[in-house]
Structure formats: C-alpha cells, structure tokens
C-alpha positions as CSV (number, residue, x, y, z in Angstrom):
1,X,115.2,115.8,98.8
2,X,114.0,112.2,98.1
3,X,116.2,110.2,100.6
4,X,115.6,107.0,102.4
5,X,117.8,105.8,105.3
6,X,118.0,102.1,106.0
7,X,119.4,100.7,109.2
8,X,119.8,97.0,110.1
9,X,119.3,96.2,113.8
10,X,119.5,93.4,116.4
11,X,119.2,94.5,120.0
12,X,120.5,98.0,119.3
13,X,118.5,99.7,122.0
14,X,121.5,101.6,123.3
15,X,122.4,102.9,119.8
16,X,119.3,103.3,117.7
17,X,118.0,106.6,119.2
18,X,121.2,108.5,118.5
19,X,121.5,107.0,115.0
20,X,118.0,108.0,114.0
21,X,118.3,111.4,115.6
22,X,121.3,112.1,113.3
23,X,119.2,111.4,110.2
24,X,116.1,113.3,111.1
25,X,116.5,115.2,107.8
26,X,115.7,112.1,105.7
27,X,112.3,111.7,104.0
28,X,112.0,108.1,105.0
29,X,113.7,106.0,107.7
30,X,113.5,102.2,107.5
31,X,114.7,99.8,110.2
32,X,115.1,96.2,109.2
33,X,115.1,94.4,112.6
34,X,116.3,90.9,113.3
35,X,113.6,90.2,116.0
36,X,115.3,92.3,118.7
37,X,114.6,91.3,122.3
38,X,115.2,94.8,123.8
39,X,113.6,98.2,123.2
40,X,115.0,98.7,119.7
41,X,111.7,98.4,117.8
42,X,109.8,100.6,120.3
43,X,112.5,103.3,120.2
44,X,112.7,103.2,116.4
45,X,108.9,103.7,116.0
46,X,109.0,106.5,118.5
47,X,111.5,108.3,116.3
48,X,109.4,107.9,113.2
49,X,111.0,104.9,111.5
50,X,109.1,102.3,109.6
51,X,110.1,99.0,111.2
52,X,110.1,95.6,109.3
53,X,111.1,92.5,111.2
54,X,112.9,89.9,109.2
55,X,115.3,87.1,110.3
56,X,118.9,87.9,109.3
57,X,119.7,84.2,108.7
58,X,123.4,85.2,108.8
59,X,123.1,87.0,105.4
60,X,123.7,90.7,105.6
61,X,123.7,91.2,101.9
62,X,120.2,89.8,101.5
63,X,119.0,91.8,104.5
64,X,120.3,95.0,102.9
65,X,118.7,94.1,99.6
66,X,115.4,93.5,101.3
67,X,115.6,97.0,102.8
68,X,116.5,98.4,99.4
69,X,113.4,96.9,97.9
70,X,111.2,98.8,100.4
71,X,112.7,102.2,99.9
72,X,110.4,104.7,98.2
73,X,112.9,107.4,97.4
74,X,115.4,107.9,94.6
75,X,118.4,108.0,96.9
76,X,119.2,105.5,99.7
77,X,121.7,105.8,102.6
78,X,122.6,102.7,104.5
79,X,123.8,103.1,108.1
80,X,124.7,100.7,111.0
81,X,123.0,101.4,114.3
82,X,126.4,102.4,115.8
83,X,127.0,105.1,113.2
84,X,126.1,108.8,113.3
85,X,125.8,111.4,110.5
86,X,127.5,114.6,111.4
87,X,126.0,118.0,110.5
88,X,128.8,118.5,108.0
89,X,128.2,115.2,106.3
90,X,124.4,115.9,106.3
91,X,124.9,119.2,104.5
92,X,127.3,117.6,102.0
93,X,124.9,114.8,101.1
94,X,121.9,117.1,100.8
95,X,123.8,119.3,98.4
96,X,124.7,116.3,96.2
97,X,121.2,114.8,96.2
98,X,119.5,118.1,95.5
99,X,121.7,118.8,92.4
100,X,119.4,117.8,89.5
101,X,122.4,117.8,87.1
102,X,124.5,115.5,89.3
103,X,125.7,112.5,87.1
104,X,127.0,110.5,90.1
105,X,125.1,107.4,91.1
106,X,127.0,106.4,94.3
107,X,129.1,107.9,97.1
108,X,131.8,106.4,99.2
109,X,132.0,107.7,102.8
110,X,134.9,107.6,105.3
111,X,134.4,106.6,108.9
112,X,136.0,108.0,112.0
113,X,136.1,105.1,114.5
114,X,135.8,105.7,118.3
115,X,136.8,102.7,120.5
116,X,137.3,102.4,124.2
117,X,136.6,106.1,124.5
118,X,139.2,107.2,122.0
119,X,139.3,108.3,118.3
120,X,141.2,105.6,116.4
121,X,143.4,107.2,113.8
122,X,145.4,104.2,112.5
123,X,145.1,100.4,112.5
124,X,143.0,98.3,110.1
125,X,140.0,100.6,109.4
126,X,141.8,103.9,109.1
127,X,141.5,105.4,105.6
128,X,138.9,103.0,104.4
129,X,135.8,104.2,102.6
130,X,132.4,102.5,102.2
131,X,129.8,102.8,99.5
132,X,126.8,103.8,101.6
133,X,124.9,106.5,99.6
134,X,123.5,105.7,96.1
135,X,120.6,105.8,93.8
136,X,118.1,103.0,94.6
137,X,118.3,101.6,91.1
138,X,122.1,101.7,90.8
139,X,122.9,98.2,92.0
140,X,122.6,95.6,94.7
141,X,124.5,94.2,97.7
142,X,126.6,91.0,97.5
143,X,128.1,88.6,100.0
144,X,126.7,87.4,103.2
145,X,129.2,89.2,105.5
146,X,131.7,92.0,104.8
147,X,129.1,92.8,102.2
148,X,129.5,95.3,99.4
149,X,127.1,97.5,97.4
150,X,127.9,97.1,93.8
151,X,126.6,99.9,91.6
152,X,126.8,100.6,87.9
153,X,127.9,104.2,87.1
154,X,130.0,107.0,88.3
155,X,131.0,107.1,92.0
156,X,132.7,109.7,94.2
157,X,134.0,109.9,97.8
158,X,132.4,112.5,100.1
159,X,134.7,114.7,102.1
160,X,133.0,114.4,105.5
161,X,133.0,111.2,107.5
162,X,130.5,109.1,109.4
163,X,131.2,108.7,113.2
164,X,131.4,105.1,114.2
165,X,131.1,103.8,117.8
166,X,131.4,99.9,117.6
167,X,131.8,97.4,120.4
168,X,132.8,99.7,123.2
169,X,133.9,96.9,125.6
170,X,136.2,93.9,125.1
171,X,133.3,91.6,125.7
172,X,131.3,93.3,122.9
173,X,134.3,93.1,120.6
174,X,134.8,89.4,121.3
175,X,131.1,88.6,120.9
176,X,131.1,90.4,117.5
177,X,134.2,88.5,116.4
178,X,132.7,85.2,117.3
179,X,129.5,86.0,115.4
180,X,131.0,87.4,112.3
181,X,133.8,84.8,111.9
182,X,131.1,82.1,111.9
183,X,129.4,83.7,108.9
184,X,132.8,84.5,107.3
185,X,133.9,80.9,107.5
186,X,130.7,79.8,105.6
187,X,131.2,82.5,103.0
188,X,134.8,81.5,102.5
189,X,133.7,77.9,101.9
190,X,131.1,78.9,99.4
191,X,133.8,80.9,97.6
192,X,136.0,77.9,97.3
193,X,138.6,79.0,99.8
194,X,140.5,76.3,101.8
195,X,142.0,76.4,105.3
196,X,145.0,74.6,106.5
197,X,147.5,74.7,109.4
198,X,149.7,77.3,107.8
199,X,146.8,79.7,107.4
200,X,145.5,79.1,110.9
201,X,149.0,79.9,112.4
202,X,150.6,82.4,110.1
203,X,147.6,84.5,108.8
204,X,146.8,85.8,112.3
205,X,150.4,86.6,112.9
206,X,150.6,88.5,109.6
207,X,147.3,90.3,110.5
208,X,148.8,91.5,113.8
209,X,152.0,92.7,112.1
210,X,150.0,94.4,109.4
211,X,147.8,96.3,111.8
212,X,150.4,97.1,114.5
213,X,153.4,98.0,112.2
214,X,152.3,98.7,108.6
215,X,149.0,100.3,109.5
216,X,150.8,102.3,112.3
217,X,148.6,100.9,115.0
218,X,151.3,101.5,117.5
219,X,150.6,105.2,117.2
220,X,147.2,104.6,118.7
221,X,149.1,103.2,121.7
222,X,147.3,100.7,123.9
223,X,144.0,101.0,122.0
224,X,145.9,100.2,118.8
225,X,147.6,97.2,120.4
226,X,144.2,95.8,121.5
227,X,142.7,96.3,118.0
228,X,145.7,94.5,116.3
229,X,145.5,91.7,118.8
230,X,141.7,91.2,118.5
231,X,141.7,91.4,114.7
232,X,144.5,88.8,114.7
233,X,142.2,86.6,116.8
234,X,139.4,87.3,114.2
235,X,141.7,85.8,111.5
236,X,142.5,82.8,113.7
237,X,138.9,82.1,114.4
238,X,137.8,82.5,110.8
239,X,140.3,80.1,109.3
240,X,139.9,77.7,112.2
241,X,136.1,77.6,111.7
242,X,136.6,77.1,108.0
243,X,138.9,74.1,108.7
244,X,136.3,72.6,111.0
245,X,133.6,73.0,108.2
246,X,136.0,71.2,105.8
247,X,136.6,68.4,108.2
248,X,133.0,67.9,109.1
249,X,131.8,67.7,105.5
250,X,134.4,65.3,104.2
C-alpha cells in the first residue's frame, strides 16, 4: 500500500493508543514527540510506532515538515493524537492509494467533532475539511500554527470523516486556547498584522455571533454556546497578546 502515518504528540498518553490502533493498517507509523513527560513514548513504541523526539519550539509547520522528511512511503497521512480513522475512512483511503492510475496528489478529509460527550454538528468547525493525505513529494507545510499543507496538483475530498475528540473538559479547552493564542499572536506579527482596541473588543463579539448565529451553534444547545463563548475568548486573547507584543517592541 505504501502509506506512512505521522502523529505529533506532547503528553498524549490518554489518546495515543486509540489513535495508533485506528491506523494499524499503515506500512509505517511515525510519532514526532515534543519531549512528553507522561507515557506517550512508551505507548507509541508498544504499538509499533517509530518515535523521534524533537522540540516543537512553537512551530507546528516545521514539526510536520520534519516528520514528512522521515517518511519512507509514497503516501503520507497526518493525524493529531486526538483523532481516529474509522473503518469506512480506512477502506476509502486504501482504495485511493492502491489505484495505480489515480492522478490525485492530495485528499481533504472532513472531521466529526465530539466535545463534552456529544457530537458537535454546527459551530465553527462544522463542514470544514483539512488536507491530511497526500503524496510525500507533493508539497510542504506552512505557518507556525493553524498550519496548512500546500501541495501542487489535483486534490479531492474524501467522503468519510475523521473522528475528533479534542479538549474534553473546560480546563483542557482553556489550556489549549492559552497555548495556541500565544503562537498565533507571534504569527500574526510576522505576517504584518496589527492589533488595536477595536479588534480586541469587536472581533471577539463578532466571533461569538458568527458561531452562535450564522454557524447555527444554537442548534448544538449548551455545547454550542460553550464553543461560541470559548472561541470568542480565543479571539480576545490572540488580539490582546498581539497588542502586547507591539507595545513591548516599540
């Protein structure tokens, strides 16, 4: 089949076993670990993964490109430790990869999110697709956070989704928001973006309205409200941290 699966980890002991078990059909499994302090590495090796420890240095794009450089197979699938490949998605991917006349170089994959014990059908992430399966030589990852895999050539979207189980508690959600907004603020500054009082006040409000009303988050009831509120806080922190960077470097 010629498929390598690459997973980035940092203290993912509670997730890595199920993630690796869902891709036991792959020819090669690679874990790029940011010096975990829990049992992540031990579990990953137990399930047949090759483990390489490398500091993330707040740059997800570079970490993924490092993993890409290690892959030995023609096709590469990138997963997060809190994602799972369903049997239906597995079969669909295998059929695509094994087709020698397939001209496609990359595949976008949908995700079904499960938060707080419930399938989230609306809100910010609903309907989004992510380029996760592609030929190794097709391209590279860009951006330090909210990174994207840019490939040259024909792409398609697979029918079956990944299952995604992110931050299952409010504390985990807030910890992730704090971590990612720090990286996002630095990335915004490098891209020449500016923060001001209007963005700090009104962008978070707009983010809440967008997720709760226009993305139909209210149909997910209380879970949808919490997501809209927390993603609004994400926007507030990101623009506020960017403003602090601007002030401190004047």
